[in-house]
Structure formats: C-alpha cells, structure tokens
Phi, psi and omega in degrees: 000312190298320180296325180290317180297314180306317184295319184295316179301313185291320179290313180299318176295320176300308180298314178305304184303313178300317183293317188277329190287318184312311186289327186265350183066017175073022178257060178287335194288153177290145180304140181169189183253066175291119188271357170207163175314319186283330176283339168294322176294302176315312182290323180303314182295321178292325180291335169282007177071038172244148181241100177290141178288172170303132175264142190240144175307132187233151178241135169218163187285341186258355176206154185264327195246084179231152178219143182230165176177200184228155166220122183055042180086348180267130189282136190232137177227126181243117167236138185259134184245164182289333176228166170288330178294320181288322176299316183299323182281352178266356188308308184300325175291323175307326178297328176297333181283319178300320180062218186277358179280156171299133170178195178210166175221109184221134171292134173226093186067231184273359186255144169257118177258113182245142177218141183217124178264072179288336181260012180050042176279350183225067182302331189269348181076009181291314181303316178298324180292314173309305185302322181290314186303312185285338183282127189289154178278000000 
C-alpha cells in the first residue's frame, strides 16, 4: 500500500508542479543572492514559511554533491549536478533513497530534490507537494 501512496504523491506532485511553474517561469525563489542552486531551493522554502533544518553533507552512490536535513518532519536530500539533464537522469535513482516511504524525487534545474516521509509527519502529502512546488527550476 505504501508504494501505491508514494507513486500517487510523485505523480500528483509532478503534475501540480508542471502546472504551477509554467505561469511563474520557475522564479518562485524570493529575490536575493542565492549563491548556488541549493541555496535557491532553501531560500524558496523559507520564503514559503517552511523552516529547513541545518543541512549536512550526505553520501549517496548516484551523486557527489549532496546535503540532507529535514523540513516539517520530512527528510530532505538535495543533490547538485553539473547540468539539468544529469539531475533529470538521476530521478529514478533518487527514488531508491526515498525507499518504501511516501516521497518524491524530482529534478529542479541542476538540483535533484528528494523527499521522504519516513516519520509519517505528512500523512496527506501536502508538505511534500508544497516543497516541490516552491523549489525553483
């Protein structure tokens, strides 16, 4: 049942994100001086009234530049890639990090945003959906 819910959240999030980013040209981040794509994602989440924890370096087999933390009880992993195409091609591998938890793996420009609700802090999937919608392309 958990895999069905995870797939529903992923499909719903992708559809919602695609619909929302067309109108905004992907410039959801608050105006500021984001020094990296990762900083832009974190700033966008903060502007959306979400409070990311301190991010710490993380190691995964499919990416080199990753940092992990939590947002509203949801585990977050942000991996930076040299190009948007490389981030997009790693989405499926990102789902291996999500595992059997409800979550998502989605490329947002050069960033691969992975979210996993391992503590069941987001039973409706609203936080995961909001995190994906706020992350700039």
